[in-house]
C-alpha positions in Angstrom: 107.1 131.6 108.6 103.1 131.0 107.7 100.9 130.1 105.3 97.3 130.6 105.3 95.5 127.6 106.6 94.3 125.7 103.9 91.9 122.9 105.4 92.8 119.2 104.0 92.8 118.5 100.5 90.1 115.9 100.1 87.1 115.1 98.1 84.2 112.9 98.6 85.8 110.3 96.2 88.9 109.8 98.4 90.7 106.7 98.2 94.2 105.3 98.8 96.4 104.4 96.1 98.0 101.4 98.7 100.3 100.8 95.2 102.6 103.6 96.3 101.0 104.6 99.9 100.0 107.9 98.5 96.2 109.6 98.3 94.5 110.3 95.5 92.0 113.5 96.1 89.3 115.0 93.6 90.7 117.3 90.9 88.6 120.3 92.1 90.0 120.1 95.6 93.4 119.7 94.4 93.2 122.8 92.2 91.6 124.6 94.3 95.1 124.1 96.7 97.7 124.7 94.0 95.8 127.7 93.4 95.4 128.7 97.5 99.6 127.8 97.3 100.1 130.0 94.3 98.6 132.8 96.1 101.0 133.1 98.7 98.6 134.0 101.5 99.3 134.5 104.7 97.3 133.9 107.8 95.1 136.4 109.4 95.1 135.5 112.9 97.6 134.0 115.0 101.2 134.2 115.7 104.2 132.9 117.4 103.2 134.9 120.4 99.5 134.2 120.6 98.9 132.0 123.3 98.9 127.8 122.9 94.9 127.4 123.5 94.3 129.8 120.3 93.1 127.7 117.6 95.2 128.8 115.2 98.5 130.0 116.3 101.6 128.4 115.4 105.4 128.6 115.6 106.2 126.8 112.9 104.2 125.6 109.2 104.4 121.5 108.6 103.3 120.1 105.1 102.4 116.7 105.0 101.4 114.7 102.1 98.7 112.3 104.0 95.2 114.1 103.0 93.1 111.4 104.5 91.1 113.3 107.0 91.5 110.2 109.9 95.6 110.6 109.2 95.6 114.5 109.2 93.2 113.9 112.5 95.8 111.9 114.1 98.8 113.9 113.0 96.7 116.7 114.4 96.7 115.3 117.8 100.3 113.9 117.8 100.9 118.1 117.7 98.7 118.3 120.2 101.0 116.3 122.3 103.9 118.0 121.0 102.6 121.8 121.9 102.0 120.2 125.5 105.3 118.6 125.6 107.9 121.5 124.4 105.6 124.6 123.7 105.9 124.5 119.7 103.0 125.0 117.9 102.5 124.0 114.3 100.0 124.5 111.4 99.8 121.3 109.8 98.9 122.0 105.7 98.3 118.8 103.5 99.7 118.8 99.9 98.8 116.2 97.7 101.9 114.0 96.8 100.6 114.5 92.7 100.4 118.3 92.9 103.5 118.6 95.6 106.5 119.5 92.8 103.8 122.5 91.5 103.6 123.7 95.2 107.0 123.4 95.9 107.9 125.1 93.0 105.4 128.1 93.3 105.9 128.6 97.3 110.0 128.3 96.6 109.6 130.8 94.0 107.6 133.3 96.6 109.7 132.9 99.3 107.0 131.0 101.5 108.3 127.2 102.1 107.5 126.4 105.2 109.5 125.2 108.0 109.1 121.2 107.8 107.9 118.8 104.8 106.7 115.3 106.0 106.1 112.3 104.8 108.5 112.9 101.7 109.7 110.1 99.3 113.6 109.7 98.6 112.9 111.2 94.8 111.3 114.4 96.6 114.2 114.6 98.8 117.0 114.7 96.3 114.5 117.4 94.5 114.5 119.8 97.0 118.0 119.0 97.5 118.9 119.7 94.1 117.5 123.1 94.3 119.1 124.1 97.8 115.7 124.1 99.8 117.1 121.8 102.7 118.7 122.7 106.2 121.4 119.8 106.0 122.7 120.8 109.4 119.5 120.9 111.0 118.8 117.7 109.7 121.8 115.9 110.7 121.4 117.6 114.4 118.1 116.0 115.1 119.7 112.5 114.3 123.0 113.2 116.3 120.9 114.1 119.4 118.9 111.0 119.2 121.8 108.9 118.1 122.6 107.8 114.8 123.3 104.2 115.9 119.4 103.8 116.5 118.9 104.4 112.7 119.1 102.1 110.0 122.0 102.3 108.6 120.5 101.7 105.1 118.1 104.5 105.6 121.0 107.1 106.4 123.0 106.1 103.1 119.7 106.5 101.0 118.7 110.4 102.3 122.5 111.8 102.7 124.5 113.3 99.9 127.8 112.8 100.9 128.3 114.0 104.5 125.4 115.8 104.1 122.2 114.7 105.8 119.3 115.7 103.3 116.5 114.3 105.3 115.6 112.6 108.8 114.0 109.2 107.4 111.1 107.9 109.6 109.8 105.0 107.8 110.0 102.8 105.1 107.9 100.7 102.9 109.0 98.1 101.1 108.1 95.6 97.8 108.2 92.0 99.0 107.7 88.8 97.6 104.8 86.8 99.3 104.6 83.0 99.1 102.6 79.9 100.0 104.5 78.1 103.3 102.2 75.4 103.3 103.0 74.4 99.9 107.0 75.0 100.1 106.8 72.8 103.3 104.9 70.0 101.3 106.9 69.6 98.9 110.4 70.1 100.7 111.2 73.7 98.7 113.3 76.3 100.8 112.5 80.0 100.6 112.5 81.5 97.5 115.3 83.7 98.7 117.7 83.6 95.3 116.8 83.3 91.5 117.6 80.2 91.8 114.9 79.1 94.8 112.5 81.0 92.9 112.7 79.1 89.5 113.0 75.9 91.1 110.0 76.3 93.4 107.5 77.7 90.5 109.0 75.1 88.3 107.7 72.4 90.8 104.4 74.1 92.3 103.3 75.6 88.5 100.4 73.9 86.8 96.9 75.0 85.3 95.6 75.3 88.7 98.3 77.1 90.4 100.5 79.6 88.9 104.0 79.4 90.5 104.9 82.8 90.4 102.2 86.0 89.5 104.3 89.8 89.0 103.2 92.9 87.2 103.8 93.5 83.1 101.3 95.8 82.3 103.4 98.8 80.4 101.5 101.7 82.2 101.5 101.1 85.8 104.6 102.6 88.1 103.9 99.4 89.7 105.0 97.2 87.0 108.7 98.8 87.3 108.8 99.0 91.0 107.6 94.9 90.8 111.2 94.6 88.3 113.2 96.5 90.5 112.3 94.5 93.5 113.6 92.1 91.0 116.3 93.9 89.1 118.4 95.4 91.7 119.0 91.2 93.2 121.0 91.1 90.4 123.2 94.3 90.6 121.1 96.0 87.6 121.5 99.9 88.0 119.2 102.1 86.0 122.1 104.8 86.7 126.2 104.3 87.5 127.8 106.3 90.2 129.2 108.6 87.1 125.9 109.2 85.9 125.9 107.1 83.0 123.0 105.4 82.1 123.7 101.8 82.7 120.0 100.1 81.9 121.3 98.0 79.0 124.1 96.3 81.0 124.1 92.6 81.3 122.9 92.6 85.0 119.7 94.2 83.5 119.3 92.2 80.9 119.8 89.5 83.0 117.1 90.5 84.7 114.8 91.1 82.1 115.6 87.6 81.0 114.7 86.3 84.4 111.5 87.7 84.9 110.4 87.0 81.1 111.5 83.2 82.2 109.3 83.5 85.5 105.8 85.1 83.7 105.8 83.3 80.3 106.9 79.6 81.6 105.4 79.6 85.4 102.4 82.0 85.3 99.4 83.1 83.6 99.3 84.3 80.1 98.4 88.1 79.0 98.8 91.5 80.9 98.9 90.8 85.0 98.7 94.7 87.3 98.5 95.5 90.6 95.1 94.4 91.1 95.2 91.0 89.3 98.3 90.0 91.2 96.9 90.1 94.2 93.6 88.5 93.4 95.1 85.5 92.3 97.2 84.7 95.4 94.6 85.9 97.3 92.3 83.2 95.4 94.7 80.6 96.6 95.9 80.5 92.6 99.7 81.7 92.9 102.1 80.1 94.7 104.4 83.7 94.6 103.5 86.9 94.1 104.8 90.5 94.2 103.5 92.6 96.0 104.1 95.8 98.6 104.2 95.7 102.6 100.4 97.2 101.8 99.2 93.8 101.8 99.9 92.8 105.1 96.5 93.8 106.8 94.5 92.7 103.4 96.3 89.2 103.8 94.7 89.0 107.2 91.3 90.2 106.2 91.4 93.5 108.3 90.3 95.3 104.8 86.7 94.5 103.8 87.5 95.3 100.1 90.0 93.5 99.5 90.0 89.9 101.9 91.3 86.4 101.1 88.7 84.2 99.3 91.2 81.1 98.6 88.7 77.8 98.9 90.0 76.8 102.4 89.2 80.6 103.2 85.8 80.3 103.7 86.0 77.7 106.6 89.4 79.3 108.0 89.5 83.1 107.3 92.8 82.9 108.5 93.9 80.4 106.5 96.2 82.3 103.4 97.4 84.4 106.3 98.8 81.8 108.3 100.5 80.0 105.3 102.1 82.8 103.9 105.6 83.6 104.4 107.7 86.4 102.8 111.1 87.3 101.6 112.6 91.0 102.0 115.8 90.6 99.9 116.8 88.3 97.5 120.2 87.4 95.7 120.5 87.3 91.6 122.6 85.4 89.8 124.7 89.0 88.5 124.3 89.8 92.4 126.7 90.5 95.3 124.2 90.6 98.1 120.8 90.2 98.7 118.5 93.4 97.7 115.2 94.8 97.0 113.2 98.0 96.1 111.6 99.7 98.8 110.8 103.7 99.8 111.8 105.6 103.0 109.7 108.7 103.5 111.6 111.8 105.9 111.1 114.6 107.3 112.8 117.9 106.1 113.7 121.1 108.2 114.2 123.2 105.1 116.4 126.3 104.7 113.3 128.5 105.5 113.0 127.5 108.8 112.8 128.5 112.1 115.3 126.2 113.0 115.1 125.7 116.7 110.9 124.7 116.9 111.4 122.9 113.9 114.3 120.5 114.8 112.5 120.0 118.2 108.9 118.8 116.1 110.7 116.6 114.3 113.0 115.2 117.0 109.1 114.9 119.0 107.8 113.0 116.0 111.0 110.5 115.9 111.2 110.0 119.9 108.1 110.2 121.8 105.5 111.0 119.2 107.7 108.2 117.3 105.3 105.1 118.2 101.6 107.3 117.6 103.0 108.8 114.1 104.2 105.0 113.1 100.6 103.5 114.2 98.5 106.3 112.1 99.1 102.8 108.9 101.4 100.3 110.2 101.4 98.3 107.5 102.3 101.0 105.6 104.9 102.6 107.7 107.9 100.3 109.0 110.0 101.5 111.4 113.9 102.5 110.2 114.3 103.5 114.0 114.2 100.4 115.9 114.8 102.1 119.6 116.7 104.2 121.6 119.9 104.2 122.7 119.0 102.6 126.2 115.7 100.1 124.7 117.0 99.3 121.1 113.8 97.8 120.1 112.0 100.0 122.0 110.1 101.3 118.7 110.0 97.7 116.7 108.3 95.8 119.3 105.3 98.4 119.8 105.1 98.5 115.8 104.3 94.8 116.1 101.3 95.4 119.0 100.0 98.0 116.6 96.4 97.6 115.3 96.5 98.0 111.2 93.7 98.0 108.9 90.4 100.1 107.5 87.4 98.7 109.1 88.8 95.6 111.6 91.8 96.7 113.3 94.1 94.1 114.8 97.7 93.9 115.6 99.7 92.4 112.5 101.6 90.6 115.2 98.6 88.9 116.2 98.5 87.1 112.4 102.6 87.2 111.5 105.0 84.7 113.4 108.5 86.3 114.4 109.8 85.1 111.6 108.0 86.9 109.0 108.1 90.1 111.5 111.7 90.3 111.7 112.0 89.9 107.7 109.7 93.2 107.8 111.9 95.3 110.5 114.9 94.0 109.1 114.1 94.6 105.3 115.4 97.9 105.5 119.0 97.1 105.8 118.9 95.0 101.7 116.4 97.6 100.2 117.8 99.8 97.2 116.3 102.2 95.4 117.3 103.0 91.3 119.3 106.5 91.3 119.0 107.6 94.8 122.7 106.8 96.0 123.9 107.8 92.9 122.2 111.4 93.3 119.9 110.7 90.1 116.5 111.2 92.2 115.0 113.8 89.5 116.2 111.0 87.0 114.4 108.1 89.2 111.1 110.8 89.3 111.0 111.4 86.0 111.3 107.7 84.9 108.5 106.7 87.6 106.3 108.9 85.5 107.6 108.3 81.8 107.7 104.3 82.4 110.4 103.3 79.7 111.3 100.5 82.1 107.6 99.6 82.4 107.1 99.4 78.7 110.3 97.4 78.5 109.2 94.8 81.2 105.6 94.8 79.2 107.0 94.1 75.8 109.8 91.4 77.3 107.0 89.5 79.5 104.4 89.3 76.6 107.2 88.2 74.5 107.1 91.2 71.7 110.9 91.6 72.0 114.0 90.5 73.2 115.3 91.5 76.6 118.2 93.0 75.1 116.5 95.1 72.5 114.4 96.4 75.3 117.4 97.1 77.8 118.4 99.0 74.9 115.8 101.1 74.2 114.8 101.8 77.1 118.4 102.9 78.0 118.4 105.2 75.1 114.6 106.8 76.2 116.2 107.1 80.1 119.6 108.9 78.3 117.1 111.5 76.8 115.2 112.2 80.0 118.2 112.7 81.6 119.8 115.2 78.8 116.0 116.8 79.1 116.5 117.3 82.8 
């Protein structure tokens, strides 16, 4: 199965949206890509029988949502190693994440699906599954061949529908709670692992010069919903239950909204907070706790020239903040039964229109011999969900600690973070949850992230416009309307 070589969709102004680990591309490049796919063209040269050294020869076609040139180049280098090792040849096609659904629909309608799709979110996995576009048997065979027990159990749970293996999970990123370990130690405060811990710490540390807790409350940002979901999952607040009923107006969700409101009202900074201001407050040394994704790990270590810590102590000691930062993944709320937090699993999918054997070998290679190289493309965004092999159970987790991260200056994250932090990050996937996925409503989760009724509810509650019960009821009604339209 082939597609025309489209090149790489990126514009001169391309940048990474580090809130979600997705790439933004120029409008014209995205339109050009979509038009090329809609044309349903096939390459004029190359075939399955062509020599391996033919530049455009390939046996299979692979889509990736990576569009940044350096990431595409590194992925192609892994594919070259794959070809040398297995003889499987693959054409890599970049599909911008924000155009993914449109390109997928047009390609499926024309019978021109790729063999493999990589780097896609849980929501997109469910979209493909609901359209019967996956080869669950082939995905399961990859995992079985490499050893099911070598994967994080949670990553497999989130990528299954009953006994059907919808995808092969490859990595995760997580929303985490960053906290000032030096300030906590000085005040004799325990790490903020529960609602009670967080509130007690914020109350003790909050002052006019230091916000006890900062988190997003901007109505039109997906980051606000993600930040709140991190807190809400801890309280067993679910957007939808196993029967498919909207449950955002449950006592658990009302309670989570109330807790979030109290933290931002009593122990934070006034007004609207967004993705940039939350990070800026923590980097300036003006916040004791902050909710942000794992994408901040390299920035906190000073490995990005466009986002560096600037606290007073950081001027003389650039590593002051990273050295004095601790992280918490899973949190336990008053209404929760076990620690939980929001995060995302990205996956490989072998489609039902694939050349199954080379496609399976491709994914197996990327999850074994090529796995460390794949993770190293962006280690702060790709935490391993496969820690190692049966004979070397921590092989990939250990390699991840040594992988250079950052843009410009590159250093291993293990140089800046102690074993306690690294362990939280590599083990965090076991507590990870994602609204709607286990309930089989990834389509609703995706639509809710687009229309943002929950982010609006969070904003109204946090800014004192309405109370948690009214806001939860209003958001639930909107979610029911969205689900009806789906």
